[in-house]
N, C-alpha and C positions, 0 to 999 in steps of 0.2 A: 207398812206401806200406807200412804194416804191416797185416797181416791178423789180426784177433782172431777166433778160431773160437768159435762158440757151443759146440762140442764138440771142443776140440783141445788138444794139448800139444806144445811144441817137443821134449821128450824123446822122444816117439813118432815124430818125423820120422826117427829112425834106421831106421825101417822102410823108408825110401827107399833106404838103402844097398844097393847091388847090384841095385836095381830096373832092369830093362831094358825100355825101351819098344820096341815093334815098329812101325817106320815103314811096313811093308808090310801091316799088319793091316787088317781091315775097319773098325776103329775108329781115328779120328785120334788122334795122340799126346795132344792136350789131353783127349780123352775118356778115354784110359787113365789120365792123371794124375787127372782128376776121379773116375773109378771107384775108384782106389786110395785117395784121400783119403776119399771117401764110405764105403768099406769100413772104414777105420780109425775113422771117426766112429761108424758104425752098430754096430760091434763093441764099442764102449766103450773101445777102445785109446787114444783121445784124449779126455782129460777136459775139461770146460768151463772157460772163463775164461783160457786160455793164449794166447800170441801166437806167430804164425809169424815166422820171420825175414823180412827184406825180400825183395821180389821178385827183386832181383839175386842175392842170396846163394842163395836157394832154387832159382832157375833154374840157377845154376852147379852146385849140388849134384845137381840132376836131369839136368844136361847137356842142357838144352833152352833155347830162346829165351824171353825175358821175355814175348813176345807169346803164345807157346804156353801158358806157365804162367798168364798173366793170363786167358786164355780159360777155363781150368779153374776158376780161383778166382772169376771173375765168375759162372760158372754156379752154383757152390756158394753164392755170396752171393745170387744171384737166388732160389734155392730156400730161403734162410733158414738154411743150415747154417753160415755165417760172416758176419762183418761186417768192413768195412774202415774204418780211421781214418787220415787223412793227418796227418803231422807228429808221430806218436807214436813214442817210442823203442822199441827192442826189449826 
């Protein structure tokens, strides 16, 4: 599944490099991912109309499971920050 962000850019995913999630935090890891992506969207670092890499690639980049990543992406989608389209290339 490819995620089209209403406000995102693949180039800005470099902001994830070196990002460390805290498993013992009060916030679950999916929430930490959600917060980070939302911060990038709200700060304008992620411009509209771009695509995210597939879930597998992005989960590997973030060193989390696809289930964890999917939970964050689904919450962002539910709130209207991104949309998902099946079968679309990167």
